[in-house]
Backbone bond lengths (Angstrom), bond angles and torsions (degrees), N, CA, C in turn:
res aa  C-N    CA-C-N  psi(-1)  N-CA   C-N-CA  omega(-1)  CA-C   N-CA-C  phi
1 M - - - 1.446 - - 1.531 107.36 -
2 T 1.302 117.07 136.00 1.466 121.14 177.88 1.525 109.80 -85.33
3 I 1.319 116.01 168.62 1.470 119.82 176.61 1.520 109.54 -60.73
4 S 1.319 117.70 -42.65 1.469 121.00 179.48 1.522 111.01 -61.76
5 D 1.337 117.80 -43.85 1.467 121.08 177.23 1.521 110.74 -58.67
6 F 1.328 116.11 -45.85 1.460 121.91 -179.11 1.524 110.28 -59.45
7 L 1.329 116.57 -48.62 1.466 120.88 -178.74 1.526 111.83 -63.10
8 E 1.324 116.95 -41.36 1.463 120.43 179.04 1.529 110.92 -63.75
9 K 1.327 117.71 -41.19 1.466 120.98 178.82 1.521 111.45 -64.97
10 A 1.338 116.23 -27.98 1.463 120.88 178.00 1.525 111.78 -83.95
11 G 1.336 116.74 -5.54 1.456 119.96 177.64 1.521 114.60 94.25
12 Y 1.313 117.17 14.38 1.465 121.08 179.76 1.519 110.72 -102.73
13 D 1.331 115.40 155.18 1.459 122.14 172.10 1.529 106.77 -90.64
14 P 1.340 117.98 112.05 1.465 120.30 -176.31 1.525 114.16 -55.26
15 V 1.315 117.58 -38.89 1.468 120.55 -179.04 1.523 109.95 -62.61
16 E 1.323 116.25 -43.76 1.466 120.29 179.80 1.527 111.08 -65.07
17 V 1.316 116.73 -40.84 1.471 120.82 179.36 1.522 110.27 -61.33
18 F 1.337 117.33 -47.08 1.463 120.69 -178.87 1.528 111.14 -67.25
19 N 1.339 117.74 -37.53 1.461 121.04 -179.90 1.524 111.86 -64.80
20 K 1.321 117.27 -33.15 1.467 120.92 -178.30 1.528 112.72 -95.86
21 N 1.328 117.08 4.18 1.467 121.51 -178.71 1.521 112.44 53.24
22 N 1.331 116.69 42.24 1.462 121.66 -178.75 1.522 113.38 -101.45
23 L 1.319 118.55 8.53 1.461 120.81 -172.74 1.529 112.06 -56.92
24 Y 1.313 117.87 -50.40 1.464 119.76 -175.74 1.523 111.75 -66.20
25 K 1.311 116.47 -39.59 1.465 120.18 177.96 1.534 109.93 -61.32
26 I 1.302 117.18 -43.16 1.465 121.85 -179.14 1.520 111.00 -68.50
27 L 1.332 117.63 -40.25 1.463 120.52 -179.13 1.523 112.67 -69.33
28 L 1.318 118.14 -20.83 1.459 120.92 178.25 1.525 112.37 -98.67
29 F 1.321 117.46 5.51 1.464 122.92 179.85 1.528 108.26 -93.25
30 A 1.322 116.50 118.72 1.469 121.42 -175.38 1.525 112.69 -57.83
31 K 1.315 118.03 -35.11 1.473 120.51 -178.87 1.533 111.27 -63.90
32 T 1.335 117.23 -28.99 1.463 120.44 175.82 1.522 109.68 -63.85
33 W 1.318 117.10 -47.86 1.459 121.54 -179.76 1.519 111.35 -66.47
34 E 1.312 116.68 -36.04 1.466 120.25 177.21 1.527 110.32 -63.44
35 A 1.332 117.12 -42.63 1.466 121.23 179.33 1.525 111.30 -63.15
36 V 1.333 116.79 -45.30 1.469 120.15 177.56 1.528 109.34 -64.30
37 G 1.325 116.39 -38.70 1.460 120.80 178.13 1.511 113.08 -58.70
38 K 1.318 116.68 -37.57 1.474 120.25 177.49 1.519 110.80 -66.68
39 V 1.327 116.81 -42.49 1.469 120.99 179.82 1.530 110.52 -65.98
40 E 1.327 116.43 -40.91 1.466 122.14 -176.22 1.530 113.18 -84.96
41 G 1.339 117.26 -9.71 1.460 120.51 -178.28 1.516 113.76 84.50
42 W 1.345 117.22 12.28 1.456 120.61 179.97 1.519 112.45 -73.31
43 D 1.328 117.76 -20.15 1.464 119.70 -177.25 1.525 111.62 -77.81
44 E 1.326 117.01 -6.21 1.462 120.34 -179.86 1.526 111.25 -90.50
45 D 1.326 117.14 -16.51 1.456 121.37 -176.79 1.519 110.72 -109.37
46 Y 1.321 114.56 149.03 1.459 120.97 178.87 1.516 109.71 -121.33
47 K 1.317 115.70 156.68 1.450 121.76 176.02 1.528 106.65 -136.95
48 E 1.321 116.21 134.97 1.454 119.39 179.83 1.519 109.89 -71.53
49 H 1.307 115.70 134.79 1.459 122.05 179.82 1.523 108.36 -82.78
50 V 1.325 116.00 122.98 1.465 121.20 179.58 1.518 107.89 -126.18
51 E 1.330 117.54 134.77 1.456 120.36 179.02 1.523 110.49 -149.67
52 M 1.321 115.03 163.65 1.462 120.94 176.07 1.523 108.61 -90.42
53 V 1.315 116.39 126.54 1.459 121.56 176.66 1.526 106.88 -131.60
54 G 1.317 116.08 118.23 1.459 120.34 179.74 1.522 113.51 57.92
55 G 1.331 116.91 33.11 1.446 120.72 179.07 1.521 114.60 83.81
56 F 1.326 116.44 1.53 1.464 121.02 179.83 1.518 110.23 -116.80
57 L 1.312 116.02 142.35 1.459 120.66 175.88 1.519 108.52 -77.67
58 T 1.309 117.57 125.73 1.460 121.08 178.71 1.515 109.86 -119.37
59 K 1.303 115.83 147.78 1.461 121.35 176.86 1.521 108.33 -107.49
60 G 1.298 114.62 134.36 1.452 119.59 179.91 1.510 110.71 -116.02
61 A 1.301 114.45 -160.79 1.460 120.86 -178.75 1.520 110.43 -68.37
62 E 1.312 115.00 155.65 1.462 119.53 174.82 1.514 108.59 -77.73
63 T 1.317 115.64 138.89 1.465 120.40 177.39 1.519 108.75 -125.69
64 R 1.306 115.24 159.48 1.460 120.61 -177.59 1.531 110.25 -66.91
65 I 1.317 115.08 150.32 1.467 121.88 -176.62 1.531 111.88 -58.24
66 W 1.346 117.79 -37.21 1.461 119.05 -177.56 1.526 111.04 -60.57
67 T 1.335 117.91 -31.12 1.462 121.20 177.77 1.519 110.28 -63.43
68 H 1.317 116.56 -44.27 1.461 120.76 179.24 1.529 111.06 -65.38
69 K 1.322 116.39 -38.66 1.466 119.66 179.72 1.527 110.91 -64.67
70 M 1.346 116.69 -38.23 1.456 120.58 178.48 1.533 110.18 -63.54
71 F 1.315 117.78 -47.02 1.461 120.54 -179.78 1.525 111.79 -70.32
72 D 1.333 116.82 -31.35 1.471 119.86 174.89 1.530 110.46 -62.59
73 M 1.347 117.08 -35.32 1.461 120.07 177.92 1.525 109.80 -64.69
74 V 1.330 116.99 -44.06 1.468 120.33 179.39 1.530 109.71 -60.36
75 N 1.325 117.36 -45.54 1.464 120.78 178.42 1.524 111.33 -62.30
76 H 1.317 116.35 -38.34 1.465 121.32 177.72 1.532 110.21 -60.81
77 L 1.328 116.91 -43.00 1.465 121.04 179.06 1.525 110.89 -67.07
78 I 1.331 117.40 -39.85 1.460 121.37 178.33 1.526 110.64 -61.55
79 D 1.336 115.43 -36.58 1.459 120.64 -179.57 1.529 113.11 -79.25
80 G 1.336 117.37 5.14 1.457 121.24 176.14 1.514 114.91 97.21
81 G 1.322 117.62 4.49 1.459 120.84 177.53 1.514 111.98 -76.80
82 T 1.305 115.42 175.43 1.465 120.83 178.33 1.522 109.57 -113.38
83 I 1.315 115.42 162.87 1.462 120.42 176.12 1.527 109.38 -60.35
84 E 1.316 116.07 -43.62 1.460 120.68 -178.28 1.524 111.39 -60.26
85 S 1.339 116.53 -45.19 1.464 118.95 -177.88 1.525 111.62 -67.91
86 Y 1.333 117.35 -32.46 1.471 118.70 177.36 1.519 110.93 -71.14
87 L 1.330 117.54 -46.45 1.459 120.19 -177.25 1.519 111.64 -63.24
88 E 1.329 117.22 -27.88 1.460 120.39 177.05 1.542 112.07 -64.36
89 T 1.339 116.41 -21.56 1.476 119.63 -179.72 1.518 112.64 -83.99
90 L 1.318 117.04 -10.84 1.479 119.37 -176.60 1.507 111.81 -80.99
């Protein structure tokens, strides 16, 4: 999926987003990911949240797939990836 495809699925006009330099703000807004999740069908699936706490693996509540995809993008950027390369995996 391209950045333009992603923005359109979230209900944004890509040209307007790029003209106002709002891309990063929009990509970090949970409602954007929720909107794309509805279009892509990600809001119908859940994934159990698992994390390390005090050296122990803990299981938490199930959250919608779009939430995990949003945080996966942040981790991808931290690891040196680009927005474009992450969106291509969706």
